[in-house]
C-alpha positions, 0 to 999 in steps of 0.5 A: 339344540333342543331344550328339555321340556322346559327350555331348549337348552342350547338355545335358551342358553345361547342368549344367556352366554352372549347376552341375548335371551334365548328362551323367554328368560335370561337365556345364555344368548348374548345376554338376554333373559334366560328363556322362560319356556321352550320345554326341553323336549326329550332332547332339543338343541342347547341354544335357546332352542331344543334339540330334536325331540327324542328322535323324531320321525324319519319322515314319510318318504322312501329310502334314497339309495342314491345319496351323496358321492363319496368325495375324495377328501377335504378341500383342495383349494389354497387353504382348504382343510384336508379332510380325511375323506368325503362321506359316502352318504348314500342312503338315508330315508327321505322324510317329508316329501320323499324326494330322492333328488341329490344336490347338483353342484355348479361346475364353475371355479370355486370362489371362497370368502377367506378369513380376511373377508376377501374373496379368494379363488381356490387353485383346485376344486372343492370335492365334498360329499354334497357334490351332485350325482353327476360329479360336478363340484363347487361351493354351492348347489346349482342355482345358488351363489356363495355369499359367506363362508369360513374355510377355517384356514389359519395357524394351528392353535388360533381361535376362529376368525373374530370377524365372523364368530363369537365364542360363548363361555360358561354353562349358561342357565341350568346347563343351557336349559338342558342340564348340560355338564360342560363349561364352554371356553374359547381354548377348546375351539381352535384351528388345526392348521389344516383348514379345520376348526376342532372343538374338543370336549375334555374331562377336566375340572374347571370353574366347578365343572368336570368337562370343558368344550366350546360353542361359537355363533355368528350373532352380532356378526352375520345373519341370513334370511333364506339360503342353502346353509351347510357344514362338513363335519366329523362328529364325535361319538359315545354316551353323553356327547352332543354335537350340533350345527344350528340356527337361532332367530336374530330377534331372540333378545326381543321375543325370546325362545321359542318365539325367535325360532330355531332350526337344528341343521344337525344334532347327534346324541352319541349313543346313536352313532348312525343317526342325526336329527333335523328339527325346527322349534317355534312358539307352541311347537318346541322341545319334544313338540318340534317337527323333526326327522331322523336320518340313519346312515346306511351300511355298517359305519357310524357318523364319527368314522368320517366327514359328512355334509349337513345342510338345509335349503331354506326358502319362503315357507319351506325348509329342507334337510340334507345329509351328504346331498340326500334330501331326507326331510321337508317342513312347511307351515302345514307341519307346525300345527293349526293356528301356530305361527311360522317364524322362519321368514326373518334373519337367523344366525348360525351356531356350532357347539359340542355339549356334554351330558344333558336331559336328551343324550344323558350323561357320560358313563364308564364307556365314554372316552375323552378327549373327544373332538368335533372337527368342522371343515367349513361352514358356507352360506349360499343364496339365490 
């Protein structure tokens, strides 16, 4: 997530929470120093990284009109989450390259990696909003193979698989570097028994804070260099809410944030119910200076109305952002500024969190309702 002008809130704090330094200082990571830098930008993710700046350009490309297929719902496999319905995601302006291609899925049997670490074959197809325009479905786009996933199968009320996820707790340093208001607790991020992880933000007094929520990461469990990384999520909405799906460089404890790099696959500030942001942060291009793009949902609906698939396609010297299978942004070393270092050819770990308040989204007001939920159907990593 972006950090305020001084520090990517979520990320710098990410280190802090888990002990890794997220920014330059003792950020909340897994324990390191809290980030020293990384301006919070106007938004910036809450890890050590920052959420995409105040909005970010929508990219130069033309609108996509063809977007992702509507999808009939959530996973129909043996333990898949029964999503309420696939997002229609048809449009959105294509930033960066302006390519209008959608993601075509392999039509082969769906193989998922279960919570027990074993491989399971679904009894039915995975039908999601990132399916290709030809209707083919599968856990990965054509040409990619599933190497890691969490379908969030398990008993209602159980925490996420401890072999895959670490819960960060507390409020980090300075609200995770972003002046956030929540206190993260593992109790706020649990399975619903229907194949989903539900992160609930509550307005309640706990340990001196007025809000609680949850934040999870794969740091210390799994990291990846390159891949198609996606999650199907139904986000919340309202003034002051800030859901995010993002990545941080695994060397954050050594080089701090933003030197470790940060990729915001999806960030939303609740007062913009039809927009999500995709951003990258690195040395000398973090916070408000991080290359970013904004995807606007076509039509009259808002993202909180249904599930949508948020993804990046990350390869050597290029990262592409997608919503519901539609490409809307492409970033390469040419986008980070002359003389700056591209720090995205190394291992990164994944984070999911639901922040409340902060410099970028602003704080909740009388129009904001609680509790609010961020519902995650799955997280998948596919590699070539």
